[in-house]
N, C-alpha and C positions, 0 to 999 in steps of 0.2 A: 659595692664599698670603693667610692671614687679615690680614697685616699690609698688604697692599695691597688687599684687599676684590676678590681677581681671582682665576680660575680659567681656565688655559690647556691646550689639549691639546700633544701632542708635536709638532705641525706648526707651531702658532702660539707656542709658549714660546721656541724658539730666536729667533725674529724679534723678538720681544718684548725678550729677552735682550741682543741685539746693539744694537738700537735703544736700550736703556737706557745700554749702554756709551757710545755715540756722545753721548748726552745728557749723561752725567757728564763725558766729556772736553771738551765745548763748554762746559758751564755753569762749570767751574772752571778753563777756558781751560788745560789740561794740555799739549797740542801740536796742531799742525796737520798739513795734508795733506803738506806740504812737509818736515816734520820727519823726522830720521832717528832712530828708535826703537830702544833695546835693552830687550829683555824678559828680566830675570833669571827663569831656570825652574828649578824643583826637580825637577820628575817628578811633582809633585802635580797635583790636578785644577784648583786656582786658577790656578797660572802657566801651565800649557798650554792651559786654557779661554782665558785673556787673550790669549796669542799667537796661538790660532785665531781669535779674535774681531777681533783687529787685522789680521790678515792678510784675513779676510773682508771687512774694512772698505776695505780697499785701502792701508793703511799700510804704508811703508818699516820692517817690524819684523823684527828679528835677535834670536836667542836667545843667552843666555849661560848655562852651567852652570859651576858651580865644584864640582869633584870633590874632596870633603873627606877621602875615604878612610874613610868611616864603614863599620864591621863589620855583623855581623849582627844582626835585631831579635829580639826575645823568640821570635818563631816560626821563626827560622833565615833569614830574608830577608836576603840581603846589600843593606843598605841604599843605599849609595851606587853600586854595581855595577849594581842593578836600576834605580835612578832615572836614571842616564846612560844605560842601555840603551833605556828607554821613551822618552826626548827625542830619541834619535838615530833611532829609528824613527818618531816623530812628524815629525822635519825631513826624513826621507827620503820619507815621504808627502805633504809638502807642497812642489810645485816652487818654486823661489826663496826657500825659507826657508834662511837662512843660520844656521849654528850654531857659537858659539865655546866651546870647552871649557879652562878654567883648572883644572889639576892640581895641587893642593898639594904631594903627594909629589913630582912630577915637577919641580916649580920650587924646593922648599925642603928635599927630602929626608926630609918627616915629613909622617904623616897627622894629622888633627886629634886623634884620641885620644892620639897620641904627644905633640903639642905640649902639650896640655892636661895630660897627665901631668907633664911635665918643668916646665912654667911653675908649675902650681898644685899641683904635689906631690901630685897624686891626692886632694886634700881636697875638690874641688868639682866638679861637672859642668863639662863644656866650653861650656857655652853661651854664656858671656862671650867665651871665645876665638873661638868659632865666629862670633857676631856680628861682632867685630873684624876677623877675616879677611874675612869676605864682603863687608863695607862697603868694604875697602880693594880688594879684587879687582874689586868691581863698578865703584867709582870710577875705577880704573885704567883698566879696560877701555872705559869710556864716554869718557873722556879721550883715550887712544890711539885709540880706532876713531873719533874724530870725531863721536859720537852727540851730537843735541840734547837727548836726555831719557831718563832711565833709569826704566822701569817696573817694579813689581814687583805681584804678585798678591794683596795684603792685601785680604781681604773685610771686610764689617761685624763679623763676629765678632772678627776679629783686633784691629781697631781699636777697637771697644768695650772689649774686654777690656784693651787697655792703657791706654786713657784711665781705666777704672774703678779700675785699680791705682794709676795716677799720682795721681788724685784722693784715693782713700784715704790715701795719703801724702803729698799736696800736694808733689808732686814739680813745682815750677813751672817749672823749666826744660826738664823732658821735655813738660810740658803745652804751653809756649809753642811747641815744635818740631813738635809733632803736627799734620798738617795733610794735606789731599789733595793739595796740590801744594807742594813746596820749591823755591823759584826758585834758578838757578844762582848762584854765588857762590864768590870765591876759587880759581877753576880747578875746581870741583866742579859735574858737570852737574845739569842741573833734575832732580827727582825727582817721579812721579807714582804715584798709585794708582787706575786706572780702575775698581777693582772694589770701593771703599770703601763703596757704598750696597747691595752686593748681601748676602745672607744667605749664610752657607756652604751651605745645603741648596739655594740658587738655582744656586749656581756647580756644585754637585754635579750636581744634576739637568741642566744643561747638558752637562756633561762625559759624562753617561750616554747622553743623547739623541743626541749628537753622535759616539758611540763613540769617544771618546777614552780611549787605554790610559794609566792612570796609576797610580802607586804607591799603594796603599791604607794601607800601614802608617805609622805614624807613626814619627819619627826615635827611634832607642831612648834618647837622652837627654832627649827630651820627657817622658818619663814622671814624673809628679810635680810637673812645672812649675807655678808659682803661676799663670800666665796660664790654664791649663786649670781651676783651682778659681774662678777669675774668670769664664770663660765659662759653667761650671754654675750659677753663681749668676745671671747674666744669663739664661740659657735658662729659671730657674725663673720669673722676673720676666716673660719674653717670652710663656712658656705662660698666665700669669694675665692678662696684657694684651698682646696682640699689637700689634707697633709699637714696643715699649718701647726696644729695641735702637736701632733707626732715629732716633726721636726724640732719644733721649740723645747720639748722635753728630751728627746733623744740627744738632742746638740748640748743641753745642759749637762747631762750626764756623761757624755764624752769629754766635756771642759773639765767636769768634776773629775774625773777619771786620770786626765791629764796634769791635775794639781793646780787648776786655776782657783779654787776656793779652799781656803785653810779652815779646818775644824776647829773654831775656838774653843767647842766644848772640850777639847782634848786638854786645855789648860786648867780646867775646874777640879779643883779637888774633891773627890767624893769619899764619904763616909757611910757606915751603916747607920740607918735611923734606931735608935736606942728601943723604940717599940716595934716596928714591923720588920726592922733588918734591912729593908730596901735602900739602896744606895742614894744619897741626898747630899745636895750642896748645901744645904741650911745648917745652921748650929742647932743641935739639939733634935727635937723631933722634925720629921719631914713635913712638906706642905700638906700632904692627905691626912697624917695623924692629927695635925693641928686643926684639921675641919672641925673634930668631934671635941676640942679642947677650949675653953667649957662651952657648953651648950646654953648660952643665955643671950637674950635679945641684946643686951648691953656689950656683949664681947666683942674686943676687936678683930675684924676679919683678917685671916691671913692672906699675905700678898699671893695671887694666883698667877703661876707660869702662862704664858700666851700659850 
């Protein structure tokens, strides 16, 4: 690991990885030993590795999988079905690991591709709809389950790419909301990213050494995503100067902590959605609930948050 000026064997690397995760949790005061943690798992290396590390550290960590009904990848791999199978296998191999599965089709009668086709009329990828659905499902599961914190497996590459894109377009509202920890507000659980300082290849190495069976294929809708182009640019910068991504992201977090970025979202008035009860800035039903009102091809699609 040139960025750390460090080389470790397969025995000591997992020990270092677990210790670094605990250090990140404590440094950013993400959660404590008594907190009940909900881990959003996708079946990929990052989220399953995070769940594995938190269990090894002794946290009360349960898993949440949102089955969106996404079909086959370019290689013919059934994406959602394969992801779910790997998560269920992981949970079965870890005594005490509790898994909750939320099925979009089971709850609402449609898969993500079907919802996206109806709402966006097939003109755009389902990514915006996907993000909206997942955020709603995660917030609801954390609230209904009485969890203290919701954690995701976002790694440094993810965070640096999002920050890079937002800075390129000076999306100040999104920049202000990006953080290692977002505190509880208006009925929404605290959110944290314990892997935010790990490079993607570092989480992959941990998963391989630990023998974690994860889905290798990318979501079929991720092909051509802008974030992947940003990652490639940052990778070239990292190759020329190891540590670039880490310094870029940590420098941002320090500037944020020093008050350089004002959280514009704090000025937005939130009120409970009359149907689902989740906080929303919209008048009447929240954007998620409006996805299902009404289900006709001629319906005007609700505006989707970025």
